[in-house]
PDB file of N, H, CA, C and O in Angstrom:
ATOM      1  N   PRO A   1      -0.992 -18.772  33.297  1.00  0.00           N
ATOM      2  CA  PRO A   1      -2.154 -17.923  33.077  1.00  0.00           C
ATOM      3  C   PRO A   1      -2.809 -18.190  31.716  1.00  0.00           C
ATOM      4  O   PRO A   1      -2.152 -18.636  30.776  1.00  0.00           O
ATOM      5  N   LYS A   2      -4.113 -17.909  31.630  1.00  0.00           N
ATOM      6  H   LYS A   2      -4.646 -17.546  32.394  1.00  0.00           H
ATOM      7  CA  LYS A   2      -4.852 -18.130  30.394  1.00  0.00           C
ATOM      8  C   LYS A   2      -4.276 -17.351  29.218  1.00  0.00           C
ATOM      9  O   LYS A   2      -4.108 -17.910  28.134  1.00  0.00           O
ATOM     10  N   GLY A   3      -3.975 -16.082  29.411  1.00  0.00           N
ATOM     11  H   GLY A   3      -4.112 -15.628  30.291  1.00  0.00           H
ATOM     12  CA  GLY A   3      -3.488 -15.219  28.344  1.00  0.00           C
ATOM     13  C   GLY A   3      -2.205 -15.710  27.707  1.00  0.00           C
ATOM     14  O   GLY A   3      -2.036 -15.576  26.495  1.00  0.00           O
ATOM     15  N   SER A   4      -1.302 -16.271  28.481  1.00  0.00           N
ATOM     16  H   SER A   4      -1.439 -16.380  29.465  1.00  0.00           H
ATOM     17  CA  SER A   4      -0.018 -16.699  27.929  1.00  0.00           C
ATOM     18  C   SER A   4      -0.190 -17.906  26.997  1.00  0.00           C
ATOM     19  O   SER A   4       0.531 -18.022  26.006  1.00  0.00           O
ATOM     20  N   ALA A   5      -1.131 -18.800  27.298  1.00  0.00           N
ATOM     21  H   ALA A   5      -1.717 -18.707  28.102  1.00  0.00           H
ATOM     22  CA  ALA A   5      -1.365 -19.955  26.425  1.00  0.00           C
ATOM     23  C   ALA A   5      -1.920 -19.493  25.086  1.00  0.00           C
ATOM     24  O   ALA A   5      -1.499 -19.992  24.042  1.00  0.00           O
ATOM     25  N   ALA A   6      -2.858 -18.547  25.097  1.00  0.00           N
ATOM     26  H   ALA A   6      -3.199 -18.142  25.945  1.00  0.00           H
ATOM     27  CA  ALA A   6      -3.430 -18.026  23.855  1.00  0.00           C
ATOM     28  C   ALA A   6      -2.358 -17.301  23.052  1.00  0.00           C
ATOM     29  O   ALA A   6      -2.311 -17.432  21.829  1.00  0.00           O
ATOM     30  N   MET A   7      -1.520 -16.558  23.704  1.00  0.00           N
ATOM     31  H   MET A   7      -1.558 -16.452  24.697  1.00  0.00           H
ATOM     32  CA  MET A   7      -0.455 -15.843  23.013  1.00  0.00           C
ATOM     33  C   MET A   7       0.515 -16.835  22.391  1.00  0.00           C
ATOM     34  O   MET A   7       0.960 -16.626  21.263  1.00  0.00           O
ATOM     35  N   SER A   8       0.844 -17.881  23.078  1.00  0.00           N
ATOM     36  H   SER A   8       0.482 -18.050  23.994  1.00  0.00           H
ATOM     37  CA  SER A   8       1.740 -18.885  22.530  1.00  0.00           C
ATOM     38  C   SER A   8       1.136 -19.529  21.289  1.00  0.00           C
ATOM     39  O   SER A   8       1.851 -19.783  20.319  1.00  0.00           O
ATOM     40  N   LEU A   9      -0.141 -19.792  21.304  1.00  0.00           N
ATOM     41  H   LEU A   9      -0.722 -19.585  22.091  1.00  0.00           H
ATOM     42  CA  LEU A   9      -0.817 -20.379  20.147  1.00  0.00           C
ATOM     43  C   LEU A   9      -0.746 -19.420  18.962  1.00  0.00           C
ATOM     44  O   LEU A   9      -0.509 -19.848  17.832  1.00  0.00           O
ATOM     45  N   GLU A  10      -0.948 -18.140  19.209  1.00  0.00           N
ATOM     46  H   GLU A  10      -1.140 -17.793  20.127  1.00  0.00           H
ATOM     47  CA  GLU A  10      -0.859 -17.142  18.139  1.00  0.00           C
ATOM     48  C   GLU A  10       0.558 -17.073  17.585  1.00  0.00           C
ATOM     49  O   GLU A  10       0.748 -16.956  16.375  1.00  0.00           O
ATOM     50  N   GLU A  11       1.532 -17.145  18.449  1.00  0.00           N
ATOM     51  H   GLU A  11       1.377 -17.240  19.432  1.00  0.00           H
ATOM     52  CA  GLU A  11       2.929 -17.119  17.997  1.00  0.00           C
ATOM     53  C   GLU A  11       3.240 -18.334  17.127  1.00  0.00           C
ATOM     54  O   GLU A  11       3.921 -18.216  16.109  1.00  0.00           O
ATOM     55  N   VAL A  12       2.744 -19.487  17.528  1.00  0.00           N
ATOM     56  H   VAL A  12       2.191 -19.583  18.356  1.00  0.00           H
ATOM     57  CA  VAL A  12       2.957 -20.712  16.748  1.00  0.00           C
ATOM     58  C   VAL A  12       2.277 -20.581  15.386  1.00  0.00           C
ATOM     59  O   VAL A  12       2.863 -20.935  14.364  1.00  0.00           O
ATOM     60  N   GLU A  13       1.044 -20.072  15.368  1.00  0.00           N
ATOM     61  H   GLU A  13       0.567 -19.784  16.199  1.00  0.00           H
ATOM     62  CA  GLU A  13       0.328 -19.906  14.107  1.00  0.00           C
ATOM     63  C   GLU A  13       1.068 -18.934  13.198  1.00  0.00           C
ATOM     64  O   GLU A  13       1.210 -19.194  12.003  1.00  0.00           O
ATOM     65  N   ARG A  14       1.536 -17.827  13.741  1.00  0.00           N
ATOM     66  H   ARG A  14       1.420 -17.615  14.711  1.00  0.00           H
ATOM     67  CA  ARG A  14       2.258 -16.827  12.954  1.00  0.00           C
ATOM     68  C   ARG A  14       3.519 -17.430  12.332  1.00  0.00           C
ATOM     69  O   ARG A  14       3.777 -17.255  11.141  1.00  0.00           O
ATOM     70  N   GLU A  15       4.286 -18.129  13.132  1.00  0.00           N
ATOM     71  H   GLU A  15       4.077 -18.271  14.100  1.00  0.00           H
ATOM     72  CA  GLU A  15       5.522 -18.739  12.636  1.00  0.00           C
ATOM     73  C   GLU A  15       5.234 -19.796  11.567  1.00  0.00           C
ATOM     74  O   GLU A  15       5.965 -19.902  10.583  1.00  0.00           O
ATOM     75  N   HIS A  16       4.178 -20.569  11.762  1.00  0.00           N
ATOM     76  H   HIS A  16       3.584 -20.484  12.562  1.00  0.00           H
ATOM     77  CA  HIS A  16       3.823 -21.604  10.794  1.00  0.00           C
ATOM     78  C   HIS A  16       3.431 -20.975   9.454  1.00  0.00           C
ATOM     79  O   HIS A  16       3.883 -21.419   8.399  1.00  0.00           O
ATOM     80  N   ILE A  17       2.598 -19.953   9.503  1.00  0.00           N
ATOM     81  H   ILE A  17       2.231 -19.593  10.360  1.00  0.00           H
ATOM     82  CA  ILE A  17       2.190 -19.263   8.276  1.00  0.00           C
ATOM     83  C   ILE A  17       3.405 -18.684   7.569  1.00  0.00           C
ATOM     84  O   ILE A  17       3.535 -18.814   6.351  1.00  0.00           O
ATOM     85  N   LEU A  18       4.287 -18.052   8.315  1.00  0.00           N
ATOM     86  H   LEU A  18       4.181 -17.947   9.304  1.00  0.00           H
ATOM     87  CA  LEU A  18       5.488 -17.458   7.735  1.00  0.00           C
ATOM     88  C   LEU A  18       6.374 -18.512   7.070  1.00  0.00           C
ATOM     89  O   LEU A  18       6.881 -18.296   5.969  1.00  0.00           O
ATOM     90  N   LYS A  19       6.557 -19.639   7.731  1.00  0.00           N
ATOM     91  H   LYS A  19       6.145 -19.815   8.625  1.00  0.00           H
ATOM     92  CA  LYS A  19       7.385 -20.707   7.162  1.00  0.00           C
ATOM     93  C   LYS A  19       6.765 -21.286   5.893  1.00  0.00           C
ATOM     94  O   LYS A  19       7.480 -21.580   4.935  1.00  0.00           O
ATOM     95  N   VAL A  20       5.441 -21.453   5.877  1.00  0.00           N
ATOM     96  H   VAL A  20       4.860 -21.215   6.655  1.00  0.00           H
ATOM     97  CA  VAL A  20       4.779 -21.995   4.691  1.00  0.00           C
ATOM     98  C   VAL A  20       4.850 -20.981   3.543  1.00  0.00           C
ATOM     99  O   VAL A  20       5.057 -21.366   2.392  1.00  0.00           O
ATOM    100  N   LEU A  21       4.683 -19.707   3.844  1.00  0.00           N
ATOM    101  H   LEU A  21       4.515 -19.395   4.779  1.00  0.00           H
ATOM    102  CA  LEU A  21       4.823 -18.671   2.814  1.00  0.00           C
ATOM    103  C   LEU A  21       6.227 -18.715   2.194  1.00  0.00           C
ATOM    104  O   LEU A  21       6.377 -18.653   0.974  1.00  0.00           O
ATOM    105  N   GLN A  22       7.230 -18.821   3.031  1.00  0.00           N
ATOM    106  H   GLN A  22       7.109 -18.871   4.023  1.00  0.00           H
ATOM    107  CA  GLN A  22       8.609 -18.882   2.540  1.00  0.00           C
ATOM    108  C   GLN A  22       8.829 -20.147   1.712  1.00  0.00           C
ATOM    109  O   GLN A  22       9.467 -20.099   0.660  1.00  0.00           O
ATOM    110  N   TYR A  23       8.310 -21.259   2.175  1.00  0.00           N
ATOM    111  H   TYR A  23       7.792 -21.299   3.029  1.00  0.00           H
ATOM    112  CA  TYR A  23       8.440 -22.536   1.458  1.00  0.00           C
ATOM    113  C   TYR A  23       7.798 -22.442   0.077  1.00  0.00           C
ATOM    114  O   TYR A  23       8.330 -22.960  -0.905  1.00  0.00           O
ATOM    115  N   ALA A  24       6.642 -21.772   0.015  1.00  0.00           N
ATOM    116  H   ALA A  24       6.210 -21.351   0.813  1.00  0.00           H
ATOM    117  CA  ALA A  24       5.891 -21.648  -1.237  1.00  0.00           C
ATOM    118  C   ALA A  24       6.395 -20.485  -2.097  1.00  0.00           C
ATOM    119  O   ALA A  24       5.799 -20.171  -3.127  1.00  0.00           O
ATOM    120  N   GLY A  25       7.474 -19.859  -1.683  1.00  0.00           N
ATOM    121  H   GLY A  25       7.958 -20.114  -0.846  1.00  0.00           H
ATOM    122  CA  GLY A  25       8.019 -18.741  -2.452  1.00  0.00           C
ATOM    123  C   GLY A  25       7.110 -17.523  -2.457  1.00  0.00           C
ATOM    124  O   GLY A  25       7.095 -16.755  -3.419  1.00  0.00           O
ATOM    125  N   TRP A  26       6.359 -17.349  -1.390  1.00  0.00           N
ATOM    126  H   TRP A  26       6.371 -17.973  -0.608  1.00  0.00           H
ATOM    127  CA  TRP A  26       5.408 -16.248  -1.209  1.00  0.00           C
ATOM    128  C   TRP A  26       4.284 -16.293  -2.249  1.00  0.00           C
ATOM    129  O   TRP A  26       3.664 -15.269  -2.537  1.00  0.00           O
ATOM    130  N   HIS A  27       4.023 -17.462  -2.805  1.00  0.00           N
ATOM    131  H   HIS A  27       4.527 -18.294  -2.571  1.00  0.00           H
ATOM    132  CA  HIS A  27       2.911 -17.653  -3.736  1.00  0.00           C
ATOM    133  C   HIS A  27       1.675 -17.950  -2.896  1.00  0.00           C
ATOM    134  O   HIS A  27       1.581 -19.003  -2.267  1.00  0.00           O
ATOM    135  N   TYR A  28       0.730 -17.016  -2.890  1.00  0.00           N
ATOM    136  H   TYR A  28       0.806 -16.160  -3.401  1.00  0.00           H
ATOM    137  CA  TYR A  28      -0.434 -17.133  -2.007  1.00  0.00           C
ATOM    138  C   TYR A  28      -1.301 -18.339  -2.325  1.00  0.00           C
ATOM    139  O   TYR A  28      -1.816 -18.987  -1.413  1.00  0.00           O
ATOM    140  N   GLY A  29      -1.468 -18.649  -3.600  1.00  0.00           N
ATOM    141  H   GLY A  29      -1.050 -18.123  -4.340  1.00  0.00           H
ATOM    142  CA  GLY A  29      -2.287 -19.798  -3.976  1.00  0.00           C
ATOM    143  C   GLY A  29      -1.731 -21.094  -3.412  1.00  0.00           C
ATOM    144  O   GLY A  29      -2.468 -21.899  -2.843  1.00  0.00           O
ATOM    145  N   LYS A  30      -0.420 -21.295  -3.573  1.00  0.00           N
ATOM    146  H   LYS A  30       0.178 -20.641  -4.035  1.00  0.00           H
ATOM    147  CA  LYS A  30       0.227 -22.504  -3.036  1.00  0.00           C
ATOM    148  C   LYS A  30       0.154 -22.523  -1.519  1.00  0.00           C
ATOM    149  O   LYS A  30      -0.100 -23.563  -0.911  1.00  0.00           O
ATOM    150  N   THR A  31       0.377 -21.369  -0.917  1.00  0.00           N
ATOM    151  H   THR A  31       0.583 -20.524  -1.411  1.00  0.00           H
ATOM    152  CA  THR A  31       0.339 -21.279   0.548  1.00  0.00           C
ATOM    153  C   THR A  31      -1.043 -21.653   1.071  1.00  0.00           C
ATOM    154  O   THR A  31      -1.160 -22.400   2.042  1.00  0.00           O
ATOM    155  N   CYS A  32      -2.079 -21.140   0.436  1.00  0.00           N
ATOM    156  H   CYS A  32      -1.983 -20.533  -0.353  1.00  0.00           H
ATOM    157  CA  CYS A  32      -3.450 -21.445   0.863  1.00  0.00           C
ATOM    158  C   CYS A  32      -3.742 -22.934   0.750  1.00  0.00           C
ATOM    159  O   CYS A  32      -4.365 -23.522   1.634  1.00  0.00           O
ATOM    160  N   LYS A  33      -3.288 -23.540  -0.345  1.00  0.00           N
ATOM    161  H   LYS A  33      -2.782 -23.062  -1.063  1.00  0.00           H
ATOM    162  CA  LYS A  33      -3.492 -24.980  -0.521  1.00  0.00           C
ATOM    163  C   LYS A  33      -2.798 -25.762   0.580  1.00  0.00           C
ATOM    164  O   LYS A  33      -3.384 -26.672   1.166  1.00  0.00           O
ATOM    165  N   LEU A  34      -1.561 -25.414   0.858  1.00  0.00           N
ATOM    166  H   LEU A  34      -1.085 -24.675   0.382  1.00  0.00           H
ATOM    167  CA  LEU A  34      -0.794 -26.124   1.884  1.00  0.00           C
ATOM    168  C   LEU A  34      -1.398 -25.954   3.275  1.00  0.00           C
ATOM    169  O   LEU A  34      -1.392 -26.886   4.080  1.00  0.00           O
ATOM    170  N   LEU A  35      -1.918 -24.763   3.550  1.00  0.00           N
ATOM    171  H   LEU A  35      -1.923 -24.007   2.896  1.00  0.00           H
ATOM    172  CA  LEU A  35      -2.497 -24.496   4.867  1.00  0.00           C
ATOM    173  C   LEU A  35      -3.962 -24.925   4.964  1.00  0.00           C
ATOM    174  O   LEU A  35      -4.498 -25.078   6.062  1.00  0.00           O
ATOM    175  N   GLY A  36      -4.608 -25.117   3.806  1.00  0.00           N
ATOM    176  H   GLY A  36      -4.173 -24.993   2.914  1.00  0.00           H
ATOM    177  CA  GLY A  36      -6.019 -25.489   3.815  1.00  0.00           C
ATOM    178  C   GLY A  36      -6.931 -24.342   4.198  1.00  0.00           C
ATOM    179  O   GLY A  36      -7.958 -24.541   4.847  1.00  0.00           O
ATOM    180  N   ILE A  37      -6.545 -23.115   3.787  1.00  0.00           N
ATOM    181  H   ILE A  37      -5.710 -22.953   3.260  1.00  0.00           H
ATOM    182  CA  ILE A  37      -7.358 -21.934   4.077  1.00  0.00           C
ATOM    183  C   ILE A  37      -7.579 -21.147   2.783  1.00  0.00           C
ATOM    184  O   ILE A  37      -6.889 -21.365   1.787  1.00  0.00           O
ATOM    185  N   SER A  38      -8.541 -20.236   2.811  1.00  0.00           N
ATOM    186  H   SER A  38      -9.101 -20.059   3.620  1.00  0.00           H
ATOM    187  CA  SER A  38      -8.836 -19.406   1.643  1.00  0.00           C
ATOM    188  C   SER A  38      -7.889 -18.207   1.587  1.00  0.00           C
ATOM    189  O   SER A  38      -7.218 -17.880   2.565  1.00  0.00           O
ATOM    190  N   ARG A  39      -7.851 -17.561   0.421  1.00  0.00           N
ATOM    191  H   ARG A  39      -8.396 -17.827  -0.374  1.00  0.00           H
ATOM    192  CA  ARG A  39      -7.004 -16.361   0.279  1.00  0.00           C
ATOM    193  C   ARG A  39      -7.430 -15.242   1.238  1.00  0.00           C
ATOM    194  O   ARG A  39      -6.578 -14.629   1.881  1.00  0.00           O
ATOM    195  N   PRO A  40      -8.745 -14.967   1.343  1.00  0.00           N
ATOM    196  CA  PRO A  40      -9.130 -13.917   2.300  1.00  0.00           C
ATOM    197  C   PRO A  40      -8.684 -14.239   3.738  1.00  0.00           C
ATOM    198  O   PRO A  40      -8.284 -13.344   4.482  1.00  0.00           O
ATOM    199  N   THR A  41      -8.754 -15.506   4.115  1.00  0.00           N
ATOM    200  H   THR A  41      -9.079 -16.234   3.511  1.00  0.00           H
ATOM    201  CA  THR A  41      -8.315 -15.896   5.458  1.00  0.00           C
ATOM    202  C   THR A  41      -6.810 -15.706   5.591  1.00  0.00           C
ATOM    203  O   THR A  41      -6.336 -15.223   6.620  1.00  0.00           O
ATOM    204  N   LEU A  42      -6.052 -16.083   4.557  1.00  0.00           N
ATOM    205  H   LEU A  42      -6.437 -16.475   3.722  1.00  0.00           H
ATOM    206  CA  LEU A  42      -4.607 -15.882   4.593  1.00  0.00           C
ATOM    207  C   LEU A  42      -4.282 -14.399   4.735  1.00  0.00           C
ATOM    208  O   LEU A  42      -3.456 -14.022   5.566  1.00  0.00           O
ATOM    209  N   ARG A  43      -4.926 -13.559   3.930  1.00  0.00           N
ATOM    210  H   ARG A  43      -5.597 -13.866   3.255  1.00  0.00           H
ATOM    211  CA  ARG A  43      -4.676 -12.111   4.006  1.00  0.00           C
ATOM    212  C   ARG A  43      -5.024 -11.564   5.384  1.00  0.00           C
ATOM    213  O   ARG A  43      -4.301 -10.731   5.931  1.00  0.00           O
ATOM    214  N   GLN A  44      -6.137 -12.037   5.941  1.00  0.00           N
ATOM    215  H   GLN A  44      -6.725 -12.713   5.496  1.00  0.00           H
ATOM    216  CA  GLN A  44      -6.557 -11.584   7.266  1.00  0.00           C
ATOM    217  C   GLN A  44      -5.512 -11.945   8.319  1.00  0.00           C
ATOM    218  O   GLN A  44      -5.164 -11.123   9.166  1.00  0.00           O
ATOM    219  N   LYS A  45      -5.017 -13.177   8.257  1.00  0.00           N
ATOM    220  H   LYS A  45      -5.300 -13.845   7.569  1.00  0.00           H
ATOM    221  CA  LYS A  45      -4.029 -13.619   9.235  1.00  0.00           C
ATOM    222  C   LYS A  45      -2.690 -12.911   9.037  1.00  0.00           C
ATOM    223  O   LYS A  45      -2.001 -12.606  10.010  1.00  0.00           O
ATOM    224  N   MET A  46      -2.319 -12.649   7.782  1.00  0.00           N
ATOM    225  H   MET A  46      -2.879 -12.898   6.992  1.00  0.00           H
ATOM    226  CA  MET A  46      -1.080 -11.922   7.520  1.00  0.00           C
ATOM    227  C   MET A  46      -1.167 -10.515   8.110  1.00  0.00           C
ATOM    228  O   MET A  46      -0.210 -10.027   8.711  1.00  0.00           O
ATOM    229  N   LYS A  47      -2.312  -9.874   7.937  1.00  0.00           N
ATOM    230  H   LYS A  47      -3.090 -10.271   7.449  1.00  0.00           H
ATOM    231  CA  LYS A  47      -2.499  -8.534   8.495  1.00  0.00           C
ATOM    232  C   LYS A  47      -2.485  -8.585  10.019  1.00  0.00           C
ATOM    233  O   LYS A  47      -1.852  -7.753  10.669  1.00  0.00           O
ATOM    234  N   LYS A  48      -3.186  -9.566  10.583  1.00  0.00           N
ATOM    235  H   LYS A  48      -3.699 -10.242  10.055  1.00  0.00           H
ATOM    236  CA  LYS A  48      -3.261  -9.717  12.039  1.00  0.00           C
ATOM    237  C   LYS A  48      -1.878  -9.888  12.658  1.00  0.00           C
ATOM    238  O   LYS A  48      -1.583  -9.318  13.708  1.00  0.00           O
ATOM    239  N   TYR A  49      -1.030 -10.683  11.992  1.00  0.00           N
ATOM    240  H   TYR A  49      -1.270 -11.146  11.139  1.00  0.00           H
ATOM    241  CA  TYR A  49       0.285 -10.992  12.540  1.00  0.00           C
ATOM    242  C   TYR A  49       1.401 -10.106  11.996  1.00  0.00           C
ATOM    243  O   TYR A  49       2.569 -10.308  12.328  1.00  0.00           O
ATOM    244  N   GLY A  50       1.050  -9.125  11.162  1.00  0.00           N
ATOM    245  H   GLY A  50       0.101  -8.961  10.893  1.00  0.00           H
ATOM    246  CA  GLY A  50       2.051  -8.210  10.637  1.00  0.00           C
ATOM    247  C   GLY A  50       3.046  -8.880   9.698  1.00  0.00           C
ATOM    248  O   GLY A  50       4.228  -8.536   9.680  1.00  0.00           O
ATOM    249  N   ILE A  51       2.557  -9.836   8.921  1.00  0.00           N
ATOM    250  H   ILE A  51       1.597 -10.115   8.936  1.00  0.00           H
ATOM    251  CA  ILE A  51       3.410 -10.546   7.965  1.00  0.00           C
ATOM    252  C   ILE A  51       3.259  -9.887   6.606  1.00  0.00           C
ATOM    253  O   ILE A  51       2.145  -9.711   6.113  1.00  0.00           O
ATOM    254  N   SER A  52       4.384  -9.523   6.000  1.00  0.00           N
ATOM    255  H   SER A  52       5.289  -9.666   6.400  1.00  0.00           H
ATOM    256  CA  SER A  52       4.352  -8.975   4.649  1.00  0.00           C
ATOM    257  C   SER A  52       5.511  -9.553   3.851  1.00  0.00           C
ATOM    258  O   SER A  52       6.537  -9.934   4.416  1.00  0.00           O
ATOM    259  N   PRO A  53       5.343  -9.616   2.530  1.00  0.00           N
ATOM    260  CA  PRO A  53       6.414 -10.163   1.693  1.00  0.00           C
ATOM    261  C   PRO A  53       7.699  -9.358   1.860  1.00  0.00           C
ATOM    262  O   PRO A  53       7.649  -8.172   2.188  1.00  0.00           O
ATOM    263  N   PRO A  54       8.836  -9.985   1.638  1.00  0.00           N
ATOM    264  CA  PRO A  54      10.108  -9.265   1.765  1.00  0.00           C
ATOM    265  C   PRO A  54      10.110  -8.020   0.883  1.00  0.00           C
ATOM    266  O   PRO A  54       9.739  -8.076  -0.290  1.00  0.00           O
ATOM    267  N   GLY A  55      10.523  -6.919   1.449  1.00  0.00           N
ATOM    268  H   GLY A  55      10.824  -6.873   2.401  1.00  0.00           H
ATOM    269  CA  GLY A  55      10.590  -5.671   0.701  1.00  0.00           C
ATOM    270  C   GLY A  55       9.283  -4.915   0.608  1.00  0.00           C
ATOM    271  O   GLY A  55       9.224  -3.861  -0.025  1.00  0.00           O
ATOM    272  N   ARG A  56       8.220  -5.438   1.232  1.00  0.00           N
ATOM    273  H   ARG A  56       8.268  -6.294   1.746  1.00  0.00           H
ATOM    274  CA  ARG A  56       6.914  -4.770   1.197  1.00  0.00           C
ATOM    275  C   ARG A  56       6.369  -4.614   2.594  1.00  0.00           C
ATOM    276  O   ARG A  56       6.678  -5.398   3.491  1.00  0.00           O
ATOM    277  N   ARG A  57       5.560  -3.601   2.767  1.00  0.00           N
ATOM    278  H   ARG A  57       5.309  -2.964   2.039  1.00  0.00           H
ATOM    279  CA  ARG A  57       4.890  -3.377   4.046  1.00  0.00           C
ATOM    280  C   ARG A  57       3.399  -3.550   3.872  1.00  0.00           C
ATOM    281  O   ARG A  57       2.858  -3.311   2.792  1.00  0.00           O
ATOM    282  N   LEU A  58       2.731  -3.969   4.944  1.00  0.00           N
ATOM    283  H   LEU A  58       3.171  -4.163   5.821  1.00  0.00           H
ATOM    284  CA  LEU A  58       1.260  -4.064   4.897  1.00  0.00           C
ATOM    285  C   LEU A  58       0.659  -2.718   5.207  1.00  0.00           C
ATOM    286  O   LEU A  58      -0.563  -2.576   5.221  1.00  0.00           O
TER     287      LEU A  58
END
């Protein structure tokens, strides 16, 4: 089904962002450089996927 492919893509994107954040030590500037996106885009995607730094909630 169409919906499952889109959901899988979102899951892959979420996991990739999370792994890059962890690799960069949760440093947003480094993460943005590695991902090739702006800080506002990173924040938007973190909020969308419910990603927050360890010990913090969005």
